[in-house]
PAPA-896941 format. One record per residue: residue in one letter; x, y, z of N, C-alpha, C in turn; chain; residue number from 1. Coordinates in nm, 4 decimals, always signed. Example, Ala and Ser with C-alpha at 12.3 -4.5 7.8 and 13.67 -1.06 7.14 Angstrom:
% PAPA-896941
a,+1.3190,-0.5690,+0.7800,+1.2300,-0.4500,+0.7800,+1.3200,-0.3300,+0.7800,A,1
s,+1.2850,-0.2250,+0.7080,+1.3670,-0.1060,+0.7140,+1.2900,+0.0030,+0.7870,A,2
This chain:
% PAPA-896941
m,+0.9275,-1.8525,+0.0504,+0.9898,-1.9136,-0.0660,+0.9996,-1.8078,-0.1755,A,1
s,+1.1218,-1.7689,-0.2140,+1.1375,-1.6562,-0.3048,+1.1231,-1.6947,-0.4513,A,2
a,+1.1660,-1.8161,-0.4892,+1.1578,-1.8587,-0.6290,+1.1105,-2.0024,-0.6383,A,3
i,+1.0235,-2.0278,-0.7341,+0.9773,-2.1624,-0.7651,+1.0050,-2.1876,-0.9122,A,4
i,+1.0638,-2.3028,-0.9416,+1.0940,-2.3406,-1.0784,+0.9831,-2.4342,-1.1279,A,5
v,+0.9328,-2.4075,-1.2459,+0.8327,-2.4943,-1.3081,+0.8976,-2.5646,-1.4258,A,6
t,+0.8950,-2.6974,-1.4216,+0.9473,-2.7770,-1.5321,+0.8425,-2.8821,-1.5673,A,7
g,+0.8717,-2.9622,-1.6685,+0.7723,-3.0591,-1.7129,+0.8339,-3.1919,-1.7501,A,8
t,+0.7470,-3.2865,-1.7774,+0.7911,-3.4180,-1.8219,+0.8122,-3.4219,-1.9723,A,9
d,+0.7656,-3.3198,-2.0421,+0.7712,-3.3177,-2.1878,+0.7339,-3.1764,-2.2332,A,10
t,+0.7269,-3.1567,-2.3624,+0.6824,-3.0291,-2.4165,+0.5339,-3.0359,-2.4511,A,11
e,+0.4699,-2.9198,-2.4564,+0.3276,-2.9101,-2.4936,+0.2363,-2.9890,-2.3998,A,12
i,+0.2615,-2.9788,-2.2707,+0.1777,-3.0511,-2.1738,+0.0974,-2.9574,-2.0838,A,13
g,+0.1129,-2.8272,-2.1034,+0.0391,-2.7327,-2.0200,+0.1240,-2.6637,-1.9160,A,14
k,+0.2551,-2.6745,-1.9303,+0.3471,-2.6157,-1.8316,+0.3347,-2.4642,-1.8243,A,15
t,+0.3217,-2.3997,-1.9397,+0.3133,-2.2535,-1.9404,+0.1810,-2.2052,-1.8825,A,16
v,+0.0734,-2.2753,-1.9119,-0.0565,-2.2376,-1.8548,-0.0533,-2.2551,-1.7029,A,17
f,+0.0064,-2.3649,-1.6563,+0.0202,-2.3820,-1.5117,+0.1065,-2.2705,-1.4529,A,18
s,+0.2156,-2.2353,-1.5202,+0.3020,-2.1269,-1.4732,+0.2242,-1.9969,-1.4605,A,19
a,+0.1366,-1.9703,-1.5571,+0.0537,-1.8495,-1.5517,-0.0400,-1.8534,-1.4321,A,20
a,-0.1001,-1.9698,-1.4079,-0.1911,-1.9838,-1.2942,-0.1170,-1.9624,-1.1624,A,21
l,+0.0026,-2.0201,-1.1510,+0.0806,-2.0071,-1.0279,+0.1290,-1.8631,-1.0105,A,22
t,+0.1701,-1.8004,-1.1192,+0.2132,-1.6607,-1.1140,+0.1004,-1.5711,-1.0637,A,23
g,-0.0198,-1.5928,-1.1169,-0.1340,-1.5136,-1.0744,-0.1713,-1.5376,-0.9297,A,24
a,-0.1691,-1.6648,-0.8883,-0.2090,-1.6987,-0.7521,-0.1116,-1.6442,-0.6483,A,25
l,+0.0170,-1.6435,-0.6820,+0.1185,-1.5956,-0.5886,+0.1413,-1.4453,-0.5981,A,26
g,+0.0864,-1.3822,-0.7023,+0.1196,-1.2422,-0.7270,+0.2673,-1.2280,-0.7586,A,27
a,+0.3194,-1.3228,-0.8366,+0.4627,-1.3328,-0.8609,+0.5042,-1.2622,-0.9897,A,28
s,+0.6341,-1.2490,-1.0065,+0.6929,-1.2156,-1.1353,+0.7235,-1.3470,-1.2071,A,29
y,+0.7273,-1.3405,-1.3392,+0.7522,-1.4612,-1.4199,+0.8751,-1.4397,-1.5062,A,30
w,+0.9544,-1.5472,-1.5212,+1.0746,-1.5404,-1.6038,+1.0966,-1.6728,-1.6735,A,31
k,+1.1165,-1.6672,-1.8042,+1.1596,-1.7842,-1.8811,+1.2995,-1.7529,-1.9318,A,32
p,+1.4028,-1.8180,-1.8787,+1.5399,-1.7799,-1.9114,+1.5731,-1.7916,-2.0601,A,33
v,+1.5212,-1.8980,-2.1245,+1.5478,-1.9183,-2.2672,+1.4165,-1.9461,-2.3384,A,34
q,+1.3823,-1.8598,-2.4316,+1.2645,-1.8800,-2.5160,+1.3138,-1.9178,-2.6552,A,35
a,+1.2787,-2.0383,-2.6989,+1.3176,-2.0842,-2.8324,+1.1923,-2.0989,-2.9172,A,36
g,+1.1786,-2.0134,-3.0172,+1.0632,-2.0191,-3.1063,+0.9485,-1.9336,-3.0557,A,37
t,+0.8765,-1.8713,-3.1485,+0.7599,-1.7899,-3.1157,+0.6491,-1.8221,-3.2151,A,38
d,+0.5290,-1.7699,-3.1888,+0.4185,-1.7945,-3.2811,+0.4254,-1.6964,-3.3991,A,39
e,+0.3216,-1.6983,-3.4833,+0.3238,-1.6171,-3.6047,+0.3287,-1.4669,-3.5748,A,40
e,+0.2785,-1.4291,-3.4570,+0.2808,-1.2873,-3.4177,+0.4092,-1.2493,-3.3440,A,41
g,+0.4998,-1.3468,-3.3295,+0.6232,-1.3188,-3.2571,+0.6099,-1.3302,-3.1069,A,42
h,+0.5013,-1.3901,-3.0604,+0.4784,-1.4046,-2.9166,+0.5304,-1.5394,-2.8670,A,43
g,+0.5814,-1.5388,-2.7442,+0.6275,-1.6613,-2.6807,+0.5525,-1.6871,-2.5519,A,44
d,+0.6105,-1.7700,-2.4661,+0.5443,-1.8091,-2.3417,+0.5258,-1.6905,-2.2471,A,45
a,+0.6189,-1.5954,-2.2477,+0.6072,-1.4801,-2.1574,+0.4809,-1.4001,-2.1867,A,46
e,+0.4491,-1.3826,-2.3140,+0.3291,-1.3089,-2.3503,+0.2032,-1.3835,-2.3071,A,47
t,+0.2067,-1.5163,-2.3186,+0.0936,-1.5976,-2.2728,+0.0738,-1.5833,-2.1227,A,48
v,+0.1837,-1.5888,-2.0474,+0.1750,-1.5766,-1.9022,+0.1275,-1.4376,-1.8623,A,49
a,+0.1750,-1.3346,-1.9300,+0.1313,-1.1986,-1.8988,-0.0192,-1.1842,-1.9194,A,50
r,-0.0693,-1.2406,-2.0278,-0.2125,-1.2301,-2.0585,-0.2975,-1.3083,-1.9583,A,51
l,-0.2496,-1.4267,-1.9182,-0.3307,-1.5139,-1.8331,-0.3118,-1.4877,-1.6839,A,52
s,-0.2059,-1.4186,-1.6467,-0.1812,-1.3941,-1.5039,-0.2062,-1.2499,-1.4626,A,53
g,-0.1834,-1.1568,-1.5536,-0.1962,-1.0158,-1.5181,-0.0826,-0.9653,-1.4322,A,54
h,+0.0297,-1.0381,-1.4315,+0.1435,-0.9994,-1.3487,+0.2680,-0.9796,-1.4339,A,55
p,+0.3715,-0.9153,-1.3772,+0.4884,-0.8802,-1.4570,+0.5624,-1.0015,-1.5121,A,56
v,+0.6084,-0.9884,-1.6340,+0.6981,-1.0878,-1.6917,+0.8312,-1.0188,-1.7184,A,57
l,+0.9387,-1.0892,-1.6886,+1.0724,-1.0354,-1.7076,+1.1259,-1.0806,-1.8435,A,58
p,+1.2084,-1.0013,-1.9066,+1.2617,-1.0413,-2.0374,+1.3514,-1.1641,-2.0251,A,59
s,+1.3393,-1.2534,-2.1224,+1.4241,-1.3725,-2.1247,+1.5697,-1.3321,-2.1424,A,60
a,+1.6587,-1.4121,-2.0847,+1.8016,-1.3886,-2.1067,+1.8371,-1.4132,-2.2530,A,61
y,+1.7699,-1.5121,-2.3116,+1.7912,-1.5446,-2.4528,+1.6555,-1.5678,-2.5183,A,62
r,+1.6333,-1.5006,-2.6292,+1.5114,-1.5175,-2.7070,+1.5544,-1.5619,-2.8465,A,63
l,+1.5360,-1.6896,-2.8752,+1.5860,-1.7503,-2.9975,+1.4730,-1.7689,-3.0984,A,64
k,+1.5061,-1.7565,-3.2250,+1.4036,-1.7646,-3.3286,+1.3650,-1.9089,-3.3616,A,65
t,+1.4619,-1.9978,-3.3619,+1.4374,-2.1344,-3.4088,+1.3594,-2.2150,-3.3048,A,66
p,+1.2487,-2.2797,-3.3465,+1.1660,-2.3555,-3.2510,+1.2161,-2.4984,-3.2308,A,67
c,+1.3197,-2.5117,-3.1499,+1.3692,-2.6454,-3.1145,+1.4427,-2.6352,-2.9818,A,68
s,+1.5074,-2.7409,-2.9408,+1.5791,-2.7414,-2.8137,+1.6742,-2.6209,-2.8068,A,69
p,+1.6823,-2.5535,-2.6905,+1.7643,-2.4321,-2.6808,+1.9076,-2.4483,-2.7305,A,70
h,+1.9697,-2.5615,-2.7016,+2.1098,-2.5777,-2.7434,+2.1231,-2.5713,-2.8948,A,71
r,+2.0291,-2.6344,-2.9644,+2.0347,-2.6368,-3.1112,+1.9827,-2.5051,-3.1700,A,72
a,+1.8788,-2.4496,-3.1080,+1.8267,-2.3210,-3.1546,+1.9349,-2.2136,-3.1479,A,73
a,+2.0126,-2.2152,-3.0396,+2.1200,-2.1173,-3.0251,+2.2256,-2.1363,-3.1342,A,74
e,+2.2614,-2.2611,-3.1620,+2.3606,-2.2868,-3.2663,+2.3111,-2.2378,-3.4028,A,75
i,+2.1860,-2.2676,-3.4341,+2.1294,-2.2265,-3.5634,+2.1219,-2.0748,-3.5729,A,76
d,+2.0868,-2.0097,-3.4605,+2.0729,-1.8638,-3.4600,+2.2062,-1.7912,-3.4445,A,77
g,+2.3150,-1.8669,-3.4247,+2.4461,-1.8043,-3.4090,+2.4657,-1.7372,-3.2747,A,78
v,+2.4058,-1.7952,-3.1709,+2.4119,-1.7376,-3.0357,+2.4859,-1.8340,-2.9436,A,79
t,+2.5682,-1.7801,-2.8540,+2.6344,-1.8607,-2.7513,+2.5666,-1.8351,-2.6173,A,80
i,+2.5138,-1.9392,-2.5553,+2.4460,-1.9256,-2.4269,+2.5495,-1.9329,-2.3149,A,81
d,+2.5510,-1.8310,-2.2319,+2.6453,-1.8181,-2.1211,+2.5683,-1.8400,-1.9910,A,82
r,+2.6118,-1.9363,-1.9090,+2.5395,-1.9663,-1.7855,+2.5336,-1.8469,-1.6915,A,83
d,+2.6331,-1.7602,-1.6968,+2.6327,-1.6430,-1.6087,+2.5136,-1.5518,-1.6361,A,84
r,+2.4624,-1.5527,-1.7584,+2.3453,-1.4719,-1.7909,+2.2158,-1.5390,-1.7463,A,85
l,+2.2259,-1.6608,-1.6975,+2.1071,-1.7355,-1.6558,+2.0896,-1.7358,-1.5041,A,86
a,+2.1538,-1.6430,-1.4359,+2.1324,-1.6293,-1.2910,+1.9882,-1.5843,-1.2664,A,87
l,+1.9271,-1.6354,-1.1608,+1.7895,-1.5972,-1.1290,+1.7809,-1.4470,-1.1030,A,88
p,+1.6842,-1.3792,-1.1628,+1.6697,-1.2343,-1.1399,+1.6327,-1.2047,-0.9952,A,89
q,+1.6787,-1.0920,-0.9462,+1.6426,-1.0453,-0.8129,+1.5182,-0.9569,-0.8249,A,90
v,+1.4098,-0.9993,-0.7633,+1.2839,-0.9250,-0.7721,+1.2254,-0.9073,-0.6327,A,91
d,+1.1378,-0.8092,-0.6187,+1.0625,-0.7935,-0.4948,+0.9459,-0.8913,-0.4972,A,92
g,+0.9418,-0.9825,-0.4015,+0.8342,-1.0802,-0.3979,+0.8735,-1.2092,-0.4664,A,93
p,+0.7776,-1.2996,-0.4825,+0.8069,-1.4312,-0.5390,+0.8355,-1.4264,-0.6885,A,94
l,+0.9053,-1.5286,-0.7347,+0.9402,-1.5428,-0.8755,+0.9031,-1.6833,-0.9222,A,95
v,+0.8383,-1.6928,-1.0369,+0.8130,-1.8208,-1.1027,+0.9015,-1.8253,-1.2264,A,96
a,+0.9916,-1.9238,-1.2323,+1.0818,-1.9393,-1.3469,+1.0468,-2.0691,-1.4184,A,97
e,+1.0296,-2.0620,-1.5484,+0.9863,-2.1785,-1.6257,+1.0963,-2.2264,-1.7186,A,98
g,+1.1267,-2.3549,-1.7115,+1.2211,-2.4146,-1.8047,+1.1558,-2.4395,-1.9395,A,99
a,+1.2334,-2.4914,-2.0336,+1.1821,-2.5239,-2.1666,+1.1725,-2.6754,-2.1811,A,100
g,+1.0544,-2.7231,-2.2243,+1.0399,-2.8666,-2.2449,+1.0549,-2.9444,-2.1161,A,101
g,+1.1272,-3.0558,-2.1225,+1.1420,-3.1436,-2.0070,+1.2700,-3.1202,-1.9286,A,102
v,+1.2855,-3.1986,-1.8241,+1.3955,-3.1851,-1.7285,+1.5327,-3.2012,-1.7939,A,103
l,+1.5431,-3.2939,-1.8891,+1.6730,-3.3240,-1.9490,+1.6930,-3.2591,-2.0852,A,104
v,+1.6168,-3.1546,-2.1134,+1.6395,-3.0776,-2.2358,+1.7720,-3.0026,-2.2228,A,105
p,+1.8571,-3.0067,-2.3252,+1.9855,-2.9351,-2.3172,+1.9688,-2.7840,-2.3322,A,106
v,+2.0301,-2.7102,-2.2403,+2.0414,-2.5647,-2.2540,+2.1593,-2.5342,-2.3466,A,107
t,+2.2694,-2.6032,-2.3224,+2.3862,-2.6024,-2.4106,+2.4298,-2.7474,-2.4263,A,108
r,+2.5341,-2.7707,-2.5010,+2.5818,-2.9091,-2.5158,+2.6555,-2.9588,-2.3913,A,109
q,+2.6748,-2.8696,-2.2952,+2.7399,-2.9086,-2.1694,+2.6472,-2.9000,-2.0490,A,110
m,+2.5247,-2.8518,-2.0666,+2.4375,-2.8276,-1.9511,+2.2916,-2.8564,-1.9850,A,111
l,+2.2289,-2.9418,-1.9042,+2.0865,-2.9700,-1.9159,+2.0092,-2.8760,-1.8237,A,112
f,+1.8775,-2.8664,-1.8458,+1.7982,-2.7829,-1.7549,+1.8073,-2.8345,-1.6120,A,113
a,+1.8119,-2.9661,-1.5930,+1.8241,-3.0203,-1.4574,+1.9527,-2.9730,-1.3903,A,114
d,+2.0594,-2.9585,-1.4670,+2.1855,-2.9064,-1.4132,+2.1702,-2.7598,-1.3729,A,115
l,+2.0995,-2.6831,-1.4551,+2.0759,-2.5427,-1.4227,+1.9915,-2.5297,-1.2967,A,116
f,+1.8890,-2.6141,-1.2842,+1.8051,-2.6113,-1.1638,+1.8884,-2.6434,-1.0403,A,117
a,+1.9793,-2.7398,-1.0524,+2.0662,-2.7745,-0.9391,+2.1541,-2.6555,-0.9014,A,118
h,+2.2020,-2.5834,-1.0005,+2.2840,-2.4640,-0.9755,+2.2026,-2.3583,-0.9025,A,119
w,+2.0756,-2.3416,-0.9395,+1.9893,-2.2433,-0.8738,+1.9549,-2.2842,-0.7304,A,120
g,+1.9342,-2.4144,-0.7082,+1.9050,-2.4632,-0.5737,+1.7669,-2.4290,-0.5213,A,121
c,+1.6724,-2.4019,-0.6100,+1.5360,-2.3670,-0.5695,+1.4413,-2.4856,-0.5889,A,122
p,+1.3292,-2.4875,-0.5161,+1.2350,-2.5982,-0.5307,+1.1689,-2.5997,-0.6686,A,123
v,+1.1419,-2.7199,-0.7166,+1.0868,-2.7403,-0.8499,+0.9478,-2.8022,-0.8410,A,124
v,+0.8559,-2.7516,-0.9222,+0.7270,-2.8157,-0.9446,+0.7357,-2.8869,-1.0786,A,125
l,+0.7077,-3.0164,-1.0778,+0.7069,-3.0946,-1.2008,+0.5647,-3.0997,-1.2541,A,126
v,+0.5441,-3.0493,-1.3758,+0.4131,-3.0542,-1.4389,+0.4074,-3.1793,-1.5263,A,127
a,+0.3035,-3.2591,-1.5062,+0.2896,-3.3853,-1.5786,+0.1493,-3.3976,-1.6364,A,128
r,+0.1388,-3.4477,-1.7567,+0.0070,-3.4753,-1.8122,-0.0482,-3.6010,-1.7470,A,129
t,-0.1742,-3.6266,-1.7687,-0.2367,-3.7448,-1.7070,-0.2567,-3.8588,-1.8056,A,130
g,-0.2162,-3.8437,-1.9302,-0.2401,-3.9455,-2.0319,-0.1428,-4.0615,-2.0245,A,131
l,-0.1596,-4.1538,-2.1176,-0.0788,-4.2749,-2.1240,+0.0696,-4.2414,-2.1363,A,132
g,+0.1521,-4.3075,-2.0568,+0.2960,-4.2850,-2.0584,+0.3452,-4.1917,-1.9502,A,133
t,+0.2516,-4.1293,-1.8782,+0.2943,-4.0272,-1.7816,+0.3660,-4.0860,-1.6607,A,134
i,+0.3354,-4.2104,-1.6230,+0.4038,-4.2692,-1.5067,+0.5531,-4.2791,-1.5353,A,135
n,+0.5881,-4.3357,-1.6494,+0.7283,-4.3512,-1.6861,+0.7986,-4.2156,-1.6964,A,136
h,+0.7383,-4.1229,-1.7699,+0.8005,-3.9925,-1.7895,+0.8165,-3.9167,-1.6575,A,137
s,+0.7157,-3.9262,-1.5731,+0.7203,-3.8538,-1.4457,+0.8257,-3.9110,-1.3522,A,138
l,+0.8296,-4.0433,-1.3393,+0.9253,-4.1046,-1.2477,+1.0694,-4.0843,-1.2948,A,139
m,+1.0917,-4.0886,-1.4261,+1.2260,-4.0610,-1.4769,+1.2660,-3.9162,-1.4504,A,140
s,+1.1703,-3.8251,-1.4641,+1.1998,-3.6837,-1.4384,+1.2327,-3.6606,-1.2917,A,141
i,+1.1542,-3.7219,-1.2036,+1.1797,-3.7100,-1.0595,+1.3174,-3.7659,-1.0253,A,142
e,+1.3508,-3.8805,-1.0834,+1.4809,-3.9421,-1.0569,+1.5952,-3.8531,-1.1061,A,143
a,+1.5783,-3.7927,-1.2231,+1.6830,-3.7059,-1.2772,+1.7042,-3.5834,-1.1888,A,144
l,+1.5968,-3.5275,-1.1366,+1.6082,-3.4121,-1.0470,+1.6736,-3.4524,-0.9155,A,145
r,+1.6254,-3.5600,-0.8562,+1.6786,-3.6031,-0.7257,+1.8262,-3.6403,-0.7347,A,146
s,+1.8679,-3.7010,-0.8449,+2.0075,-3.7429,-0.8580,+2.1017,-3.6232,-0.8582,A,147
r,+2.0471,-3.5047,-0.8871,+2.1268,-3.3821,-0.8880,+2.1045,-3.2987,-0.7626,A,148
g,+2.0263,-3.3514,-0.6694,+2.0016,-3.2803,-0.5453,+1.9012,-3.1682,-0.5573,A,149
v,+1.8187,-3.1711,-0.6615,+1.7190,-3.0666,-0.6812,+1.5968,-3.0960,-0.5942,A,150
p,+1.5542,-3.0042,-0.5081,+1.4356,-3.0280,-0.4251,+1.3084,-3.0255,-0.5094,A,151
v,+1.2283,-3.1317,-0.4983,+1.1035,-3.1423,-0.5744,+0.9876,-3.1063,-0.4825,A,152
l,+0.9237,-2.9945,-0.5104,+0.8119,-2.9491,-0.4280,+0.6915,-3.0407,-0.4433,A,153
g,+0.6719,-3.0939,-0.5628,+0.5618,-3.1851,-0.5873,+0.5296,-3.1904,-0.7354,A,154
v,+0.4224,-3.2656,-0.7669,+0.3790,-3.2817,-0.9056,+0.2438,-3.2148,-0.9240,A,155
a,+0.2334,-3.1348,-1.0292,+0.1064,-3.0740,-1.0688,+0.0624,-3.1398,-1.1988,A,156
f,-0.0534,-3.2026,-1.1964,-0.1031,-3.2720,-1.3150,-0.1883,-3.1782,-1.3995,A,157
v,-0.1913,-3.2069,-1.5296,-0.2734,-3.1306,-1.6226,-0.3502,-3.2291,-1.7107,A,158
g,-0.4819,-3.2118,-1.7170,-0.5627,-3.2972,-1.8030,-0.6808,-3.3566,-1.7301,A,159
e,-0.7415,-3.4565,-1.7926,-0.8535,-3.5274,-1.7312,-0.8032,-3.6121,-1.6145,A,160
a,-0.8868,-3.6324,-1.5159,-0.8474,-3.7100,-1.3978,-0.8179,-3.8556,-1.4353,A,161
v,-0.7030,-3.9049,-1.3921,-0.6678,-4.0464,-1.4040,-0.6119,-4.0849,-1.2672,A,162
e,-0.7000,-4.1241,-1.1790,-0.6681,-4.1400,-1.0377,-0.5510,-4.2338,-1.0132,A,163
d,-0.5524,-4.3499,-1.0768,-0.4471,-4.4462,-1.0467,-0.3103,-4.3953,-1.0901,A,164
s,-0.3008,-4.3365,-1.2079,-0.1712,-4.2848,-1.2544,-0.1188,-4.1760,-1.1621,A,165
e,-0.2054,-4.0836,-1.1241,-0.1630,-3.9737,-1.0375,-0.1163,-4.0263,-0.9017,A,166
a,-0.1936,-4.1188,-0.8441,-0.1582,-4.1749,-0.7131,-0.0307,-4.2579,-0.7208,A,167
t,-0.0134,-4.3304,-0.8295,+0.1044,-4.4153,-0.8465,+0.2316,-4.3313,-0.8559,A,168
i,+0.2270,-4.2239,-0.9328,+0.3430,-4.1356,-0.9456,+0.3807,-4.0763,-0.8103,A,169
a,+0.2815,-4.0303,-0.7359,+0.3088,-3.9704,-0.6057,+0.3678,-4.0726,-0.5089,A,170
a,+0.3116,-4.1941,-0.5096,+0.3566,-4.2959,-0.4149,+0.4955,-4.3483,-0.4486,A,171
i,+0.5164,-4.3891,-0.5721,+0.6460,-4.4460,-0.6100,+0.7524,-4.3371,-0.6145,A,172
g,+0.7161,-4.2203,-0.6617,+0.8127,-4.1111,-0.6700,+0.8409,-4.0462,-0.5364,A,173
g,+0.7562,-4.0737,-0.4358,+0.7765,-4.0137,-0.3043,+0.7639,-3.8628,-0.3072,A,174
v,+0.6646,-3.8138,-0.3838,+0.6458,-3.6692,-0.3986,+0.5030,-3.6311,-0.3614,A,175
k,+0.4844,-3.5058,-0.3313,+0.3519,-3.4541,-0.2989,+0.2703,-3.4392,-0.4270,A,176
r,+0.1460,-3.4792,-0.4199,+0.0518,-3.4607,-0.5299,-0.0151,-3.3257,-0.5074,A,177
l,+0.0282,-3.2253,-0.5824,-0.0143,-3.0881,-0.5555,-0.1571,-3.0599,-0.6017,A,178
g,-0.1999,-3.1248,-0.7073,-0.3337,-3.1019,-0.7607,-0.3359,-3.1289,-0.9092,A,179
r,-0.4504,-3.1025,-0.9702,-0.4654,-3.1262,-1.1143,-0.5409,-3.0105,-1.1770,A,180
l,-0.4824,-2.9542,-1.2818,-0.5443,-2.8453,-1.3564,-0.6149,-2.9035,-1.4778,A,181
p,-0.7470,-2.8906,-1.4866,-0.8170,-2.9446,-1.6040,-0.7900,-2.8598,-1.7277,A,182
r,-0.8044,-2.9205,-1.8432,-0.7983,-2.8439,-1.9672,-0.9225,-2.7564,-1.9746,A,183
l,-0.9039,-2.6290,-2.0023,-1.0148,-2.5341,-2.0004,-1.0528,-2.4949,-2.1428,A,184
p,-1.1766,-2.5239,-2.1858,-1.2180,-2.4875,-2.3218,-1.2210,-2.3373,-2.3429,A,185
d,-1.2501,-2.2622,-2.2372,-1.2498,-2.1163,-2.2430,-1.1393,-2.0669,-2.1507,A,186
l,-1.0200,-2.0515,-2.2071,-0.9030,-2.0200,-2.1258,-0.8850,-1.8684,-2.1180,A,187
t,-0.9182,-1.8133,-2.0009,-0.9009,-1.6714,-1.9745,-0.8334,-1.6563,-1.8387,A,188
r,-0.7948,-1.5341,-1.8058,-0.7358,-1.5093,-1.6744,-0.8322,-1.5499,-1.5634,A,189
e,-0.9600,-1.5218,-1.5835,-1.0606,-1.5512,-1.4804,-1.0840,-1.7011,-1.4659,A,190
t,-1.1024,-1.7717,-1.5785,-1.1297,-1.9153,-1.5693,-1.0084,-1.9913,-1.5167,A,191
l,-0.8889,-1.9460,-1.5540,-0.7674,-2.0116,-1.5064,-0.7500,-1.9894,-1.3567,A,192
g,-0.7723,-1.8680,-1.3118,-0.7600,-1.8392,-1.1691,-0.8583,-1.9191,-1.0865,A,193
e,-0.9806,-1.9322,-1.1363,-1.0825,-2.0102,-1.0656,-1.0457,-2.1578,-1.0614,A,194
a,-0.9948,-2.2103,-1.1729,-0.9573,-2.3516,-1.1778,-0.8413,-2.3817,-1.0846,A,195
f,-0.7426,-2.2921,-1.0797,-0.6289,-2.3129,-0.9899,-0.6756,-2.3106,-0.8443,A,196
a,-0.7582,-2.2135,-0.8096,-0.8059,-2.2010,-0.6712,-0.8882,-2.3220,-0.6289,A,197
a,-0.9607,-2.3818,-0.7236,-1.0459,-2.4956,-0.6911,-0.9694,-2.6255,-0.6787,A,198
n,-0.8481,-2.6320,-0.7374,-0.7777,-2.7603,-0.7458,-0.6423,-2.7642,-0.6767,A,199
f,-0.5964,-2.6496,-0.6261,-0.4659,-2.6453,-0.5593,-0.4775,-2.5669,-0.4286,A,200
d,-0.3881,-2.5986,-0.3360,-0.3769,-2.5258,-0.2092,-0.2581,-2.4308,-0.2221,A,201
i,-0.2849,-2.3020,-0.2250,-0.1776,-2.2051,-0.2447,-0.0716,-2.2149,-0.1352,A,202
g,-0.1100,-2.2667,-0.0183,-0.0141,-2.2838,+0.0902,+0.0992,-2.3792,+0.0552,A,203
d,+0.0754,-2.4706,-0.0386,+0.1808,-2.5635,-0.0800,+0.2932,-2.4936,-0.1546,A,204
f,+0.2689,-2.3734,-0.2005,+0.3664,-2.3013,-0.2825,+0.4306,-2.1841,-0.2091,A,205
r,+0.3992,-2.1660,-0.0828,+0.4545,-2.0541,-0.0074,+0.5618,-2.1019,+0.0898,A,206
C-alpha cells in the first residue's frame, strides 16, 4: 500500500497526532496538501508530525495564513487553489497524507476533501474521538466517503475507551475497528510510538 489518507470526523480530535504515530510506525513520508493557519511560532501540522515521528515531511502544496476552512482561508489570503497542484507526491516508500478537519470540509467552493480523496483513489483511515456525538459524526463521515467510492480502511479512535460507541460505529458502519490511541499526558516521539504499538496492528496498514 503506497499511500494512506488520514481524515477525521471533525477538527481538533487528534488526527495529526495519529498521523504522526502512523508515519513513524510505517517509516513513511508525511504530506498535508493544504495547511490553513499556524501557531504563534509559525508552525503547522507538518512540524508536529516531524517532531513526533522523526520521519520526512513534504512541503504543503498550499500554506495559508488564515486559520479556517481551506476554501475561505484561500479567499482571505488571495490564493487560488488548483486541484492539479494537489496530486499525491511520488515518494520512495509509503506516504501518509492528512486532510484538514473533517471529510466534508471544502478545499474550494467546488471541491470537498471527500471529492479529493475520491480523485486520489487511496484507502482512508477515519480518525474519530470517543466522546458524546461520535456515533453520528462517524457514521455520516463513513457514508460520505462510501457514496463517493472512497475505500475506508477502518476507524482509529482517539480518547478514553467507550466500548459501546466504538463497537456500534464499527458494526453499523461496516468498517474495521483499527484500534484506539489514548490521550497521552506526556506526548513525545517515544511515548507515542509505544502507545501506537500497544493499541494497533501495523499489519492493518500495510
